[in-house]
DRENTORKOL-3810 file (N, C-alpha, C; in nm, 4 decimals):
REM DRENTORKOL-3810
@n.u->-4.6733; n.v->-2.7328; n.w->-0.3322; ca.u->-4.6563; ca.v->-2.8596; ca.w->-0.3754; c.u->-4.7649; c.v->-2.9496; c.w->-0.3400
@n.u->-4.8143; n.v->-3.0363; n.w->-0.4338; ca.u->-4.9111; ca.v->-3.1271; ca.w->-0.4010; c.u->-4.8555; c.v->-3.2714; c.w->-0.4183
@n.u->-4.9392; n.v->-3.3686; n.w->-0.3574; ca.u->-4.9048; ca.v->-3.4975; ca.w->-0.3639; c.u->-5.0299; c.v->-3.5716; c.w->-0.4407
@n.u->-4.9956; n.v->-3.6684; n.w->-0.5336; ca.u->-5.0915; ca.v->-3.7370; ca.w->-0.6078; c.u->-5.1330; c.v->-3.8517; c.w->-0.5110
@n.u->-5.2459; n.v->-3.8726; n.w->-0.4661; ca.u->-5.2751; ca.v->-3.9557; ca.w->-0.3545; c.u->-5.2566; c.v->-4.1051; c.w->-0.3955
@n.u->-5.2701; n.v->-4.1326; n.w->-0.5253; ca.u->-5.2465; ca.v->-4.2768; ca.w->-0.5741; c.u->-5.0940; c.v->-4.3205; c.w->-0.5842
@n.u->-5.0133; n.v->-4.2144; n.w->-0.6105; ca.u->-4.8713; ca.v->-4.2547; ca.w->-0.6351; c.u->-4.7769; c.v->-4.1726; c.w->-0.5430
@n.u->-4.8268; n.v->-4.0972; n.w->-0.4501; ca.u->-4.7328; ca.v->-4.0176; ca.w->-0.3725; c.u->-4.6316; c.v->-3.9415; c.w->-0.4501
@n.u->-4.6494; n.v->-3.8970; n.w->-0.5693; ca.u->-4.5645; ca.v->-3.8204; ca.w->-0.6441; c.u->-4.5682; c.v->-3.6715; c.w->-0.6054
@n.u->-4.4804; n.v->-3.6084; n.w->-0.5771; ca.u->-4.4809; ca.v->-3.4533; ca.w->-0.5512; c.u->-4.4692; c.v->-3.3955; c.w->-0.6809
@n.u->-4.5559; n.v->-3.3019; n.w->-0.7012; ca.u->-4.5672; ca.v->-3.2048; ca.w->-0.8216; c.u->-4.5556; c.v->-3.0650; c.w->-0.7771
@n.u->-4.5623; n.v->-2.9764; n.w->-0.8715; ca.u->-4.5769; ca.v->-2.8353; ca.w->-0.8340; c.u->-4.6495; c.v->-2.7503; c.w->-0.9415
@n.u->-4.6484; n.v->-2.6218; n.w->-0.9324; ca.u->-4.7101; ca.v->-2.5409; ca.w->-1.0214; c.u->-4.6096; c.v->-2.4696; c.w->-1.1141
@n.u->-4.4888; n.v->-2.5112; n.w->-1.1209; ca.u->-4.4046; ca.v->-2.4372; ca.w->-1.2070; c.u->-4.3800; c.v->-2.5243; c.w->-1.3520
@n.u->-4.3245; n.v->-2.4655; n.w->-1.4436; ca.u->-4.3229; ca.v->-2.5303; ca.w->-1.5741; c.u->-4.2439; c.v->-2.6650; c.w->-1.5646
@n.u->-4.1397; n.v->-2.6687; n.w->-1.4775; ca.u->-4.0704; ca.v->-2.7835; ca.w->-1.4833; c.u->-4.1221; c.v->-2.9030; c.w->-1.3770
@n.u->-4.2284; n.v->-2.8842; n.w->-1.3059; ca.u->-4.2696; ca.v->-2.9842; ca.w->-1.2246; c.u->-4.4302; c.v->-3.0049; c.w->-1.2156
@n.u->-4.4743; n.v->-2.9817; n.w->-1.3409; ca.u->-4.6291; ca.v->-3.0224; ca.w->-1.3485; c.u->-4.6359; c.v->-3.1704; c.w->-1.3487
@n.u->-4.7597; n.v->-3.2130; n.w->-1.3349; ca.u->-4.7809; ca.v->-3.3563; ca.w->-1.3227; c.u->-4.7486; c.v->-3.4202; c.w->-1.4603
@n.u->-4.7855; n.v->-3.3458; n.w->-1.5646; ca.u->-4.7595; ca.v->-3.3994; ca.w->-1.7091; c.u->-4.6078; c.v->-3.4191; c.w->-1.7218
@n.u->-4.5207; n.v->-3.3126; n.w->-1.6866; ca.u->-4.3830; ca.v->-3.3284; ca.w->-1.6956; c.u->-4.3259; c.v->-3.4357; c.w->-1.6135
@n.u->-4.3711; n.v->-3.4481; n.w->-1.5012; ca.u->-4.3134; ca.v->-3.5520; ca.w->-1.3971; c.u->-4.3567; c.v->-3.7084; c.w->-1.4555
@n.u->-4.4728; n.v->-3.7133; n.w->-1.5099; ca.u->-4.5174; ca.v->-3.8379; ca.w->-1.5561; c.u->-4.4360; c.v->-3.8960; c.w->-1.6803
@n.u->-4.3873; n.v->-3.7899; n.w->-1.7528; ca.u->-4.3067; ca.v->-3.8217; ca.w->-1.8711; c.u->-4.1548; c.v->-3.8454; c.w->-1.8432
@n.u->-4.0987; n.v->-3.8292; n.w->-1.7177; ca.u->-3.9567; ca.v->-3.8468; ca.w->-1.6852; c.u->-3.9354; c.v->-3.9970; c.w->-1.7106
@n.u->-3.8185; n.v->-4.0285; n.w->-1.7541; ca.u->-3.7784; ca.v->-4.1684; ca.w->-1.7786; c.u->-3.7505; c.v->-4.2304; c.w->-1.6351
@n.u->-3.8060; n.v->-4.3513; n.w->-1.6355; ca.u->-3.7952; ca.v->-4.4375; ca.w->-1.5143; c.u->-3.6913; c.v->-4.5538; c.w->-1.5433
@n.u->-3.6081; n.v->-4.5467; n.w->-1.6547; ca.u->-3.5169; ca.v->-4.6482; ca.w->-1.6946; c.u->-3.3891; c.v->-4.6321; c.w->-1.6056
@n.u->-3.3540; n.v->-4.7272; n.w->-1.5368; ca.u->-3.2282; ca.v->-4.7209; ca.w->-1.4613; c.u->-3.0955; c.v->-4.6951; c.w->-1.5423
@n.u->-3.0216; n.v->-4.6316; n.w->-1.4978; ca.u->-2.8967; ca.v->-4.5813; ca.w->-1.5731; c.u->-2.8124; c.v->-4.7097; c.w->-1.5964
@n.u->-2.8025; n.v->-4.7826; n.w->-1.4964; ca.u->-2.7122; ca.v->-4.9142; ca.w->-1.5133; c.u->-2.5750; c.v->-4.9035; c.w->-1.4779
@n.u->-2.5040; n.v->-5.0045; n.w->-1.4388; ca.u->-2.3871; ca.v->-5.0136; ca.w->-1.3814; c.u->-2.2621; c.v->-4.9594; c.w->-1.4795
@n.u->-2.2709; n.v->-4.9856; n.w->-1.6018; ca.u->-2.1770; ca.v->-4.9397; ca.w->-1.6935; c.u->-2.1695; c.v->-4.7896; c.w->-1.6975
@n.u->-2.2841; n.v->-4.7172; n.w->-1.7184; ca.u->-2.2996; ca.v->-4.5728; ca.w->-1.7091; c.u->-2.2513; c.v->-4.5252; c.w->-1.5772
@n.u->-2.2932; n.v->-4.5894; n.w->-1.4722; ca.u->-2.2485; ca.v->-4.5365; ca.w->-1.3419; c.u->-2.0922; c.v->-4.5215; c.w->-1.3239
@n.u->-2.0330; n.v->-4.6396; n.w->-1.3757; ca.u->-1.8781; ca.v->-4.6488; ca.w->-1.3688; c.u->-1.8221; c.v->-4.5389; c.w->-1.4488
@n.u->-1.8715; n.v->-4.5072; n.w->-1.5697; ca.u->-1.8309; ca.v->-4.4002; ca.w->-1.6621; c.u->-1.8398; c.v->-4.2656; c.w->-1.5813
@n.u->-1.9439; n.v->-4.2515; n.w->-1.5141; ca.u->-1.9603; ca.v->-4.1310; ca.w->-1.4374; c.u->-1.8676; c.v->-4.1071; c.w->-1.3280
@n.u->-1.8504; n.v->-4.2264; n.w->-1.2579; ca.u->-1.7590; ca.v->-4.2113; ca.w->-1.1345; c.u->-1.6255; c.v->-4.2011; c.w->-1.1870
@n.u->-1.5768; n.v->-4.2534; n.w->-1.2884; ca.u->-1.4385; ca.v->-4.2410; ca.w->-1.3418; c.u->-1.4173; c.v->-4.0900; c.w->-1.3820
@n.u->-1.5081; n.v->-4.0409; n.w->-1.4565; ca.u->-1.4969; ca.v->-3.9027; ca.w->-1.5103; c.u->-1.4947; c.v->-3.7984; c.w->-1.3976
@n.u->-1.5754; n.v->-3.8355; n.w->-1.2775; ca.u->-1.5776; ca.v->-3.7437; ca.w->-1.1660; c.u->-1.4372; c.v->-3.7184; c.w->-1.0961
@n.u->-1.3598; n.v->-3.8444; n.w->-1.1124; ca.u->-1.2267; ca.v->-3.8287; ca.w->-1.0487; c.u->-1.1393; c.v->-3.7410; c.w->-1.1315
@n.u->-1.1736; n.v->-3.7231; n.w->-1.2627; ca.u->-1.0943; ca.v->-3.6330; ca.w->-1.3574; c.u->-1.1477; c.v->-3.4768; c.w->-1.3398
@n.u->-1.2760; n.v->-3.4742; n.w->-1.3637; ca.u->-1.3321; ca.v->-3.3390; ca.w->-1.3766; c.u->-1.3848; c.v->-3.2824; c.w->-1.2418
@n.u->-1.4096; n.v->-3.3599; n.w->-1.1331; ca.u->-1.4529; ca.v->-3.3210; ca.w->-1.0047; c.u->-1.6058; c.v->-3.2826; c.w->-0.9795
@n.u->-1.6573; n.v->-3.2283; n.w->-1.0917; ca.u->-1.8015; ca.v->-3.1591; ca.w->-1.0852; c.u->-1.8755; c.v->-3.2042; c.w->-1.1919
@n.u->-1.9949; n.v->-3.2427; n.w->-1.1786; ca.u->-2.1043; ca.v->-3.2633; ca.w->-1.2763; c.u->-2.2214; c.v->-3.1711; c.w->-1.2351
@n.u->-2.2267; n.v->-3.0693; n.w->-1.2804; ca.u->-2.3369; ca.v->-2.9694; ca.w->-1.2591; c.u->-2.3564; c.v->-2.8602; c.w->-1.3556
@n.u->-2.4686; n.v->-2.7940; n.w->-1.3431; ca.u->-2.4832; ca.v->-2.6736; ca.w->-1.4280; c.u->-2.3966; c.v->-2.5641; c.w->-1.3723
@n.u->-2.3559; n.v->-2.4793; n.w->-1.4496; ca.u->-2.2938; ca.v->-2.3620; ca.w->-1.4123; c.u->-2.3441; c.v->-2.2299; c.w->-1.4540
@n.u->-2.3951; n.v->-2.1616; n.w->-1.3758; ca.u->-2.4621; ca.v->-2.0227; ca.w->-1.3987; c.u->-2.4717; c.v->-1.9591; c.w->-1.2676
@n.u->-2.5396; n.v->-1.8404; n.w->-1.2789; ca.u->-2.5630; ca.v->-1.7477; ca.w->-1.1509; c.u->-2.6816; c.v->-1.8162; c.w->-1.0858
@n.u->-2.6826; n.v->-1.8075; n.w->-0.9543; ca.u->-2.7880; ca.v->-1.8464; ca.w->-0.8524; c.u->-2.8058; c.v->-1.9910; c.w->-0.8517
@n.u->-2.9299; n.v->-2.0388; n.w->-0.8310; ca.u->-2.9537; ca.v->-2.1724; ca.w->-0.8129; c.u->-2.9357; c.v->-2.2576; c.w->-0.9350
@n.u->-2.8578; n.v->-2.3680; n.w->-0.9159; ca.u->-2.8050; ca.v->-2.4463; ca.w->-1.0310; c.u->-2.8587; c.v->-2.5905; c.w->-1.0319
@n.u->-2.9405; n.v->-2.6212; n.w->-0.9351; ca.u->-3.0073; ca.v->-2.7638; ca.w->-0.9139; c.u->-2.9070; c.v->-2.8448; c.w->-0.8424
@n.u->-2.9303; n.v->-2.9920; n.w->-0.8768; ca.u->-2.8549; ca.v->-3.0911; ca.w->-0.8187; c.u->-2.7533; c.v->-3.1389; c.w->-0.9071
@n.u->-2.6450; n.v->-3.1721; n.w->-0.8529; ca.u->-2.5241; ca.v->-3.2216; ca.w->-0.9196; c.u->-2.4401; c.v->-3.3187; c.w->-0.8451
@n.u->-2.3302; n.v->-3.3558; n.w->-0.8962; ca.u->-2.2435; ca.v->-3.4577; ca.w->-0.8288; c.u->-2.1035; c.v->-3.3971; c.w->-0.8157
@n.u->-2.0201; n.v->-3.4286; n.w->-0.7103; ca.u->-1.8857; ca.v->-3.3864; ca.w->-0.6900; c.u->-1.8004; c.v->-3.5090; c.w->-0.6438
@n.u->-1.6817; n.v->-3.4852; n.w->-0.6661; ca.u->-1.5920; ca.v->-3.5791; ca.w->-0.6168; c.u->-1.4772; c.v->-3.5041; c.w->-0.5386
@n.u->-1.4649; n.v->-3.5496; n.w->-0.4033; ca.u->-1.3765; ca.v->-3.4741; ca.w->-0.3227; c.u->-1.2415; c.v->-3.5709; c.w->-0.3082
@n.u->-1.1431; n.v->-3.5345; n.w->-0.3989; ca.u->-1.0204; ca.v->-3.6005; ca.w->-0.4018; c.u->-0.9493; c.v->-3.6137; c.w->-0.2661
@n.u->-0.9461; n.v->-3.5057; n.w->-0.1930; ca.u->-0.8807; ca.v->-3.5307; ca.w->-0.0575; c.u->-0.9348; c.v->-3.6272; c.w->0.0241
@n.u->-1.0783; n.v->-3.6566; n.w->0.0203; ca.u->-1.1227; ca.v->-3.7442; ca.w->0.1197; c.u->-1.1742; c.v->-3.8874; c.w->0.0450
@n.u->-1.1642; n.v->-3.8782; n.w->-0.0797; ca.u->-1.1966; ca.v->-3.9847; ca.w->-0.1653; c.u->-1.3463; c.v->-4.0239; c.w->-0.1514
@n.u->-1.4320; n.v->-3.9242; n.w->-0.1525; ca.u->-1.5628; ca.v->-3.9416; ca.w->-0.1451; c.u->-1.6517; c.v->-3.8749; c.w->-0.2599
@n.u->-1.7631; n.v->-3.9310; n.w->-0.3013; ca.u->-1.8465; ca.v->-3.8719; ca.w->-0.3982; c.u->-1.9649; c.v->-3.8205; c.w->-0.3271
@n.u->-2.0212; n.v->-3.7054; n.w->-0.3806; ca.u->-2.1427; ca.v->-3.6332; ca.w->-0.3293; c.u->-2.2539; c.v->-3.5975; c.w->-0.4261
@n.u->-2.3745; n.v->-3.6112; n.w->-0.3743; ca.u->-2.4824; ca.v->-3.5595; ca.w->-0.4453; c.u->-2.5129; c.v->-3.4251; c.w->-0.3616
@n.u->-2.5276; n.v->-3.3120; n.w->-0.4372; ca.u->-2.5214; ca.v->-3.1850; ca.w->-0.3688; c.u->-2.6187; c.v->-3.0888; c.w->-0.4501
@n.u->-2.6599; n.v->-2.9933; n.w->-0.3884; ca.u->-2.7291; ca.v->-2.8712; ca.w->-0.4769; c.u->-2.6065; c.v->-2.7768; c.w->-0.4934
@n.u->-2.6244; n.v->-2.6929; n.w->-0.6061; ca.u->-2.5268; ca.v->-2.6089; ca.w->-0.6498; c.u->-2.5782; c.v->-2.4819; c.w->-0.6565
@n.u->-2.4913; n.v->-2.3782; n.w->-0.6177; ca.u->-2.5303; ca.v->-2.2387; ca.w->-0.6408; c.u->-2.4156; c.v->-2.1774; c.w->-0.7074
@n.u->-2.4475; n.v->-2.0854; n.w->-0.7992; ca.u->-2.3395; ca.v->-2.0126; ca.w->-0.8884; c.u->-2.2324; c.v->-2.1155; c.w->-0.9328
@n.u->-2.2669; n.v->-2.2382; n.w->-0.9524; ca.u->-2.1760; ca.v->-2.3283; ca.w->-1.0215; c.u->-2.0950; c.v->-2.4024; c.w->-0.9048
@n.u->-2.1060; n.v->-2.3719; n.w->-0.7870; ca.u->-2.0335; ca.v->-2.4331; ca.w->-0.6777; c.u->-2.1273; c.v->-2.5206; c.w->-0.5866
@n.u->-2.0598; n.v->-2.6292; n.w->-0.5329; ca.u->-2.1412; ca.v->-2.7064; ca.w->-0.4263; c.u->-2.1946; c.v->-2.6241; c.w->-0.3161
@n.u->-2.3120; n.v->-2.6508; n.w->-0.2794; ca.u->-2.3782; ca.v->-2.5855; ca.w->-0.1629; c.u->-2.4182; c.v->-2.6851; c.w->-0.0644
@n.u->-2.5362; n.v->-2.7320; n.w->-0.0636; ca.u->-2.5782; ca.v->-2.8385; ca.w->0.0416; c.u->-2.5572; c.v->-2.9674; c.w->-0.0081
@n.u->-2.5071; n.v->-3.0579; n.w->0.0901; ca.u->-2.4801; ca.v->-3.1903; ca.w->0.0771; c.u->-2.5951; c.v->-3.2622; c.w->0.0922
@n.u->-2.6389; n.v->-3.3404; n.w->0.0100; ca.u->-2.7770; ca.v->-3.4293; ca.w->0.0056; c.u->-2.7358; c.v->-3.5740; c.w->0.0476
@n.u->-2.6313; n.v->-3.6219; n.w->-0.0199; ca.u->-2.5860; ca.v->-3.7569; ca.w->0.0197; c.u->-2.4289; c.v->-3.7767; c.w->-0.0191
@n.u->-2.3667; n.v->-3.8438; n.w->0.0719; ca.u->-2.2214; ca.v->-3.8707; ca.w->0.0583; c.u->-2.2090; c.v->-4.0154; c.w->0.0234
@n.u->-2.1152; n.v->-4.0505; n.w->-0.0567; ca.u->-2.0795; ca.v->-4.2013; ca.w->-0.0862; c.u->-1.9403; c.v->-4.2219; c.w->-0.0500
@n.u->-1.9064; n.v->-4.3202; n.w->0.0392; ca.u->-1.7740; ca.v->-4.3304; ca.w->0.0981; c.u->-1.6732; c.v->-4.3953; c.w->0.0093
@n.u->-1.7246; n.v->-4.4745; n.w->-0.0899; ca.u->-1.6435; ca.v->-4.5562; ca.w->-0.1759; c.u->-1.7048; c.v->-4.5476; c.w->-0.3218
@n.u->-1.6159; n.v->-4.5667; n.w->-0.4256; ca.u->-1.6605; ca.v->-4.5501; ca.w->-0.5722; c.u->-1.7546; c.v->-4.6662; c.w->-0.5909
@n.u->-1.7522; n.v->-4.7635; n.w->-0.5319; ca.u->-1.8353; ca.v->-4.8923; ca.w->-0.5516; c.u->-1.9753; c.v->-4.8594; c.w->-0.4934
@n.u->-1.9779; n.v->-4.7959; n.w->-0.3772; ca.u->-2.1079; ca.v->-4.7529; ca.w->-0.3205; c.u->-2.1782; c.v->-4.6490; c.w->-0.4059
@n.u->-2.0931; n.v->-4.5520; n.w->-0.4655; ca.u->-2.1427; ca.v->-4.4543; ca.w->-0.5514; c.u->-2.2024; c.v->-4.5166; c.w->-0.6805
@n.u->-2.1377; n.v->-4.5993; n.w->-0.7345; ca.u->-2.1741; ca.v->-4.6654; ca.w->-0.8594; c.u->-2.3061; c.v->-4.7509; c.w->-0.8511
@n.u->-2.3027; n.v->-4.8272; n.w->-0.7472; ca.u->-2.4248; ca.v->-4.9149; ca.w->-0.7067; c.u->-2.5482; c.v->-4.8245; c.w->-0.7012
@n.u->-2.5466; n.v->-4.7108; n.w->-0.6296; ca.u->-2.6417; ca.v->-4.6214; ca.w->-0.6121; c.u->-2.6890; c.v->-4.5501; c.w->-0.7363
@n.u->-2.5822; n.v->-4.4948; n.w->-0.8213; ca.u->-2.6250; ca.v->-4.4228; ca.w->-0.9464; c.u->-2.6782; c.v->-4.5236; c.w->-1.0519
@n.u->-2.6253; n.v->-4.6501; n.w->-1.0551; ca.u->-2.6728; ca.v->-4.7533; ca.w->-1.1450; c.u->-2.8300; c.v->-4.7610; c.w->-1.1403
@n.u->-2.8795; n.v->-4.7551; n.w->-1.0010; ca.u->-3.0291; ca.v->-4.7913; ca.w->-0.9751; c.u->-3.1155; c.v->-4.6583; c.w->-0.9887
@n.u->-3.0514; n.v->-4.5455; n.w->-1.0273; ca.u->-3.1338; ca.v->-4.4384; ca.w->-1.0494; c.u->-3.1872; c.v->-4.4193; c.w->-1.1900
@n.u->-3.2839; n.v->-4.3116; n.w->-1.1987; ca.u->-3.3412; ca.v->-4.2857; ca.w->-1.3262; c.u->-3.3725; c.v->-4.1284; c.w->-1.3210
@n.u->-3.3980; n.v->-4.0693; n.w->-1.4403; ca.u->-3.4361; ca.v->-3.9338; ca.w->-1.4310; c.u->-3.5415; c.v->-3.9037; c.w->-1.3401
@n.u->-3.6419; n.v->-3.9878; n.w->-1.3324; ca.u->-3.7667; ca.v->-3.9833; ca.w->-1.2518; c.u->-3.7127; c.v->-3.9815; c.w->-1.0982
@n.u->-3.6370; n.v->-4.0925; n.w->-1.0509; ca.u->-3.5966; ca.v->-4.0969; ca.w->-0.9193; c.u->-3.5005; c.v->-3.9866; c.w->-0.8807
@n.u->-3.4273; n.v->-3.9244; n.w->-0.9609; ca.u->-3.3518; ca.v->-3.8231; ca.w->-0.9224; c.u->-3.4203; c.v->-3.6767; c.w->-0.9383
@n.u->-3.5392; n.v->-3.6700; n.w->-0.9721; ca.u->-3.6138; ca.v->-3.5391; ca.w->-0.9907; c.u->-3.6542; c.v->-3.4842; c.w->-0.8571
@n.u->-3.6543; n.v->-3.5587; n.w->-0.7497; ca.u->-3.7004; ca.v->-3.5107; ca.w->-0.6267; c.u->-3.8602; c.v->-3.5320; c.w->-0.6010
@n.u->-3.9264; n.v->-3.5917; n.w->-0.7037; ca.u->-4.0649; ca.v->-3.5989; ca.w->-0.7054; c.u->-4.0969; c.v->-3.7175; c.w->-0.5996
@n.u->-4.0185; n.v->-3.7989; n.w->-0.5622; ca.u->-4.0569; ca.v->-3.9122; ca.w->-0.4668; c.u->-3.9385; c.v->-3.8925; c.w->-0.3392
@n.u->-3.9766; n.v->-3.9381; n.w->-0.2266; ca.u->-3.8965; ca.v->-3.9459; ca.w->-0.1199; c.u->-3.8377; c.v->-4.1036; c.w->-0.1204
@n.u->-3.7106; n.v->-4.1123; n.w->-0.1214; ca.u->-3.6530; ca.v->-4.2496; ca.w->-0.1191; c.u->-3.6669; c.v->-4.3046; c.w->0.0109
@n.u->-3.6462; n.v->-4.4414; n.w->0.0216; ca.u->-3.6705; ca.v->-4.5240; ca.w->0.1374; c.u->-3.5679; c.v->-4.4692; c.w->0.2439
@n.u->-3.4399; n.v->-4.4251; n.w->0.1987; ca.u->-3.3360; ca.v->-4.3788; ca.w->0.2880; c.u->-3.3537; c.v->-4.2322; c.w->0.3169
@n.u->-3.4556; n.v->-4.1662; n.w->0.2838; ca.u->-3.4873; ca.v->-4.0333; ca.w->0.3086; c.u->-3.4514; c.v->-3.9252; c.w->0.2158
@n.u->-3.3799; n.v->-3.9689; n.w->0.1089; ca.u->-3.3247; ca.v->-3.8792; ca.w->0.0011; c.u->-3.4418; c.v->-3.8036; c.w->-0.0531
@n.u->-3.4130; n.v->-3.6714; n.w->-0.0524; ca.u->-3.5142; ca.v->-3.5763; ca.w->-0.1098; c.u->-3.6331; c.v->-3.5390; c.w->-0.0081
@n.u->-3.6273; n.v->-3.5903; n.w->0.1099; ca.u->-3.7279; ca.v->-3.5647; ca.w->0.2089; c.u->-3.7244; c.v->-3.4098; c.w->0.2417
@n.u->-3.6322; n.v->-3.3501; n.w->0.2466; ca.u->-3.6147; ca.v->-3.2111; ca.w->0.2916; c.u->-3.6184; c.v->-3.1084; c.w->0.1835
@n.u->-3.6582; n.v->-3.1296; n.w->0.0512; ca.u->-3.6466; ca.v->-3.0358; ca.w->-0.0516; c.u->-3.7947; c.v->-2.9698; c.w->-0.0524
@n.u->-3.7946; n.v->-2.8534; n.w->-0.0982; ca.u->-3.9161; ca.v->-2.7746; ca.w->-0.1184; c.u->-3.9824; c.v->-2.7956; c.w->-0.2513
@n.u->-4.1034; n.v->-2.7679; n.w->-0.2707; ca.u->-4.1631; ca.v->-2.7779; ca.w->-0.4015; c.u->-4.1144; c.v->-2.7246; c.w->-0.5132
@n.u->-4.0439; n.v->-2.6038; n.w->-0.4955; ca.u->-3.9671; ca.v->-2.5221; ca.w->-0.6124; c.u->-3.8584; c.v->-2.6044; c.w->-0.6442
@n.u->-3.7878; n.v->-2.7027; n.w->-0.5732; ca.u->-3.6712; ca.v->-2.7708; ca.w->-0.6115; c.u->-3.7153; c.v->-2.8917; c.w->-0.6825
@n.u->-3.8398; n.v->-2.9368; n.w->-0.6711; ca.u->-3.8706; ca.v->-3.0692; ca.w->-0.7505; c.u->-3.8656; c.v->-3.0563; c.w->-0.8885
@n.u->-3.7673; n.v->-3.1435; n.w->-0.9391; ca.u->-3.7338; ca.v->-3.1436; ca.w->-1.0953; c.u->-3.6781; c.v->-3.0171; c.w->-1.1376
@n.u->-3.6360; n.v->-2.9279; n.w->-1.0532; ca.u->-3.5696; ca.v->-2.7916; ca.w->-1.0978; c.u->-3.4308; c.v->-2.8166; c.w->-1.1256
@n.u->-3.3865; n.v->-2.8275; n.w->-1.2421; ca.u->-3.2467; ca.v->-2.8484; ca.w->-1.2754; c.u->-3.1926; c.v->-2.9693; c.w->-1.2144
@n.u->-3.2943; n.v->-3.0733; n.w->-1.2002; ca.u->-3.2399; ca.v->-3.1972; ca.w->-1.1547; c.u->-3.1271; c.v->-3.2584; c.w->-1.2240
@n.u->-3.0584; n.v->-3.3513; n.w->-1.1520; ca.u->-2.9611; ca.v->-3.4354; ca.w->-1.1996; c.u->-3.0194; c.v->-3.5223; c.w->-1.3024
@n.u->-2.9778; n.v->-3.5406; n.w->-1.4172; ca.u->-3.0436; ca.v->-3.6205; ca.w->-1.5265; c.u->-2.9460; c.v->-3.6800; c.w->-1.6228
@n.u->-3.0014; n.v->-3.7796; n.w->-1.6936; ca.u->-2.9098; ca.v->-3.8564; ca.w->-1.8048; c.u->-2.8429; c.v->-3.7596; c.w->-1.8893
@n.u->-2.9311; n.v->-3.6618; n.w->-1.9365; ca.u->-2.8740; ca.v->-3.5719; ca.w->-2.0442; c.u->-2.7600; c.v->-3.4861; c.w->-1.9949
@n.u->-2.7773; n.v->-3.4307; n.w->-1.8557; ca.u->-2.6727; ca.v->-3.3556; ca.w->-1.8045; c.u->-2.5390; c.v->-3.4402; c.w->-1.7952
@n.u->-2.5433; n.v->-3.5698; n.w->-1.7486; ca.u->-2.4359; ca.v->-3.6524; ca.w->-1.7248; c.u->-2.3838; c.v->-3.7097; c.w->-1.8612
@n.u->-2.4657; n.v->-3.7202; n.w->-1.9696; ca.u->-2.4124; ca.v->-3.7433; ca.w->-2.1101; c.u->-2.3258; c.v->-3.6329; c.w->-2.1517
@n.u->-2.3700; n.v->-3.5093; n.w->-2.1289; ca.u->-2.2722; ca.v->-3.4011; ca.w->-2.1734; c.u->-2.1483; c.v->-3.3993; c.w->-2.0929
@n.u->-2.1550; n.v->-3.4234; n.w->-1.9633; ca.u->-2.0426; ca.v->-3.4296; ca.w->-1.8742; c.u->-1.9462; c.v->-3.5467; c.w->-1.9105
@n.u->-1.9913; n.v->-3.6435; n.w->-1.9765; ca.u->-1.9110; ca.v->-3.7570; ca.w->-2.0248; c.u->-1.8278; c.v->-3.7308; c.w->-2.1405
@n.u->-1.8808; n.v->-3.6252; n.w->-2.2383; ca.u->-1.8186; ca.v->-3.5924; ca.w->-2.3598; c.u->-1.6667; c.v->-3.5522; c.w->-2.3357
END
C-alpha cells in the first residue's frame, strides 16, 4: 500500500485500488434524503452487503434488539468485524449523509479514525458504495 504524498490517499496494486480507480471515485455526498431511505430500509431488511463466499467487503447492518446501526466488514454474507456503531438513527443518517463513494472506500483515514486499521488489500475492495445501496433500496 502506498500513500500519495500530496493528498495522503492510500492506493494499492490491485485492480480495485489503483490510483486511477481511486481518483475516479465519486466525492459527491449522499445527502440526508438518501441516508434516511437507507436507515429506514435497514430496519426492514437488516443487512446491506454483498453476499457470497469469503470476504464480502464493507456493509451496513441494523441490530433490532439493541436499536443500533453498524458499519462492518462481512464474510460469507454475514457481519464480521465492527468498524463503527451508531447509537441512534439520527446519528447514522447524519454520518451517512456526509459520506461518498470516495470517503467509504478506505482510501483516507477519517478524523475519527475510521479506516485507520484496514490493510491495503481492503482499500476499495468491495467497499460500501452508492450503487450497492441503490440496489439495496429496490
